[in-house]
N, C-alpha and C positions, 0 to 999 in steps of 0.2 A: 463532408468539408463544409459546407455555410453554416453547418451549426459554432464549427472550430472555427470560423472568420470572423465570428460574431463572440468568442470570446479574448480570443486575443484583440479584436479591436477594443470592446470592451477594457477589456483590462491594461494597456497603457493607452486609456481614451477618455473613457469614462472616472474610473474611477482614482487616478493620480489626477492633485492638484498641480493646477499648469497657470500660468496668468502671459497674458500678451508677452512677449516682446518687440521691442523696437530694436532695427535694423542696427548690428553691432550689440545690442546689451549682451548682458552677459545668461549663458542658460542656464534653465532649471532644472540639477539631477533628479529620476523617475529612480524612484525602490520600492520594492514590493515589497520589503520585510526587513530581517532579519539576522545576524544570524551573532548565538552561542556556543561556547566551547564548556565540551563537561568534558572534566578529565578523571577516565574509568580507570575506578580499583582491579575490576572486573577480567577487562579487556589489555589490563597497563600501558593507556595513551588517551589520549585527548579527544577527543571524538567532536568532532565539527557538525550543528543543527545548524537547519536554514530556517527561519521560523514565519509562519506567513499569519496578522494576525485580521478578522473582516475589517470592514470598515464600519468606524462606529464605535470599536473596542472603546475603551476607557478604564481605565486601572479602578477606579473612582467607584463606578457604578455596580450596582448589583447582579448585570445581564452574566450571564454564564454561559461556555460554548464547549462545542462536541468535541473531539478531538481527531484530527486524519493523521494519522505515522503514514510518512509516504518513507517502504525502501526505497534504494539509488538516488535520494533525493540530496545528491549534488545539484550543482546552477548548469553544471555545465549537461545535469543527468533528464531527470522530468520533474523538478523542485516547480522551475518558472510556469511551464502549460499547464502542470496539475493544478497548480492554484491557479490558475485561470479559466482551469474547467472549475475548478469549487466558486469561484467567486460568482460565476456562473448560475451555474446551481443555485446560489442560493440568491439569486434576484428574489424581489416577489413578482416577481411575475412567468418566471421560473418555478419557484417553489422548491425545486427539487429533492431541499435538502435545507436544513440553517444552517443559517451562517456557522462558517467555523474557522478554529486554527487550524494550519497546519504548520506539520511540524519533517522535515525534511533530515532522512537522516544522512549526510551525506558518506558517499565509500569509499571504504577504504580497503576490502579485499574479501570479493564475495565470495569467491571460493571456501575462505577459510570459515566467514561468516554464517552463512545462507547456507551450509552441508554440513551432514549430521557423517559419522561413518561408514564409510562403506568399507560391504565384502570382494566388493568387483577389484581380481588383482589389477585390471588396466588401466580400469580409477583413479585407484593409491600409486599409480608411474605416471600416470602422469598430472596428477594434480595432489602433491607429496603435501602440502598446506591445507589441504582441505578436510570439515570432519570436526569443526568447531562447534556446530550452531550453537552449543548448549550454554558456552559460553556466553555468546550474544543476546540467544537467550536470556539470561541471567541478567545481564546488562539492561535488559528492555526491564524485567519485574525489578531488579535493586536500585539503578538507577536513575534512567531515564525518565519511567514513570512522575516516580518520585520527585523529580525532578521538575514535569512539568506540570505535577498540582501544586505542586509549590509555588513555584514561576509564574504560574499563567492563570487566566480563571476560565477554569472549567467547570464542564459539569458533568464529569465521567464517564459520556458517551464516548467510546474512545473505536476508532475504526484503522485496520490499515491497509497497506496496499503496496503490491508487491506486481512484478511482472519475473516468468523465466526461474531463477534460482529462487530468486524474493518471493516466487509463483510458493515454491519448495518447503522455504520456511514456513510460509504462514498458513501450508496446511499440514506441519508440523507443529506449531503452535496451536492449529484446534486440533490435530489428535491430540497432543498432552497436554497441553493446558490451555483449553478453549476459553479459562475465565476472564483469559488479558485484554478481551475486546471484544467491544459489542455484533463488532459486523467484521468478515474477511473481505477483503474482494481481492481475488487469485486468476489473474491475470494468466494465461499462457503455460500451467504452471510442469516446471522440471522435474516429473513425477520420476522418470529413466533413470534419476538416480539411484543408485546400490538396486537396480535392476526391476525398479519398481514397488521398493520392500516397502512404503507406506501404503500402497495400496493395501497389500495384505495385514495389516492392525484393525484389530475391532476397538475402537473411542470407548471413553466413556460418553461422548456425542453422541453414540450409533443406542443407547438404553433407554429402554422407557423410565429412568427413577433420573435420567438426565435433562432439569428444569428449568437450566439455565436460558432467556432467553439472546438467541443466536442466528446473526442474519448473514449466508453465505453468496454468493455470488461469483458463477466464476463464469469465465470467458475466454474462449479461444477459437483461432483464427483456423485457415489450410497449412498446416504449417510444418507435415511432413514427416521424414524423417529426423530422429531425434541425436546429436552429436556423439554418440557413443558407439561404444564397440558391441553390441547388443542393439541391435536399433530396433526401437519405439515409434510409433507412431503419437507424437504429443496432442491432438485434438480425441484418439483413442483412449489414451488413459485418462485425461481432462475428464471423457465422459463417462466412462467406469466411478472417476471416484466420486460425479455427483450425481450418479446409479446408486454408490454405496453410502451417501448421507442420504438420499430420499429414501435409505431400505432403512434407518436406523424407524425405529418405536420413540423416539421422542418426540414429543409435541409441541415443545420450544425452541426448535431448529428450523429456522427455514431454508432454503435450497432452491436457486437458479440457474440453469443452467442455460446459457447465452450461446447457440453458437454463428459467427460472425462468415460466413466462406470466401467473403468480398476480402480481410485483410488479414495481413500472413503474420509472420513473429515481432516484422522491422515496423508496422503499421496500428497495431492495434491498438497502440492506450489507451490513444485517445478516444477513439468512439468507449469501447470495452469502460470503462471508467465513468462519461458519463452515461453510458447503459444503465451502467449498477448504480449510481445516485437514483434515477430519470427509478428502475424498477426494485431496488431497495427503499422507496418515499419513505420521508417517516409519518 
């Protein structure tokens, strides 16, 4: 809690320029980034992006920055506070990660975008719009990442952060298209979807021939039963996922499992992200 307090204090007080105001004078707005709209042909809609550029970012110098892609990155979701953690972790006296760009992907429809097709009849009935993660992943590959690479000074290092259904999507990407990101920060993943079918896959990252460097952090709290007619325990599924990756024969895959029993599904995000930056230290 102390670390989180420092994060918000530093984000809103230290980073952003301000000047003393005389009583009755105009105030100066505080901003932490800007917004961009990317028209997606794949999704057939405009997607809002919230962009945080680190202090000192200068379009004219030669410096390049890692990119952190944040699922559920709307202003009223995780964008603002994750930017604070990124800024804090990048301070030279903390040095958990280099100064980084944050790309918050504003949410439109989580069930549609973050889930693959389910074989569970109850889930099909309850969530008829679900099952189109393939299109969202294609959007990331063909439209989002190229746009960010050409619009900003990126280094080529790419991290993805997500929780719950976002963690499910990350796991699917890790298993099906691991080359999309260098780091996967998977928090409280909803592996209960389709009765845990992802856990039965044998992805390429488990094979001895997989040689792309990939770092995976899996964080989970004391979460209990999942919201499904086929009860599963989220922390158990997260453990199974971590053990599955650990059992792989590739020497280029690093996996860290972080159990946070003092947190639950509502409170885990801050601590898990900060822990991930620390444990996956560059």
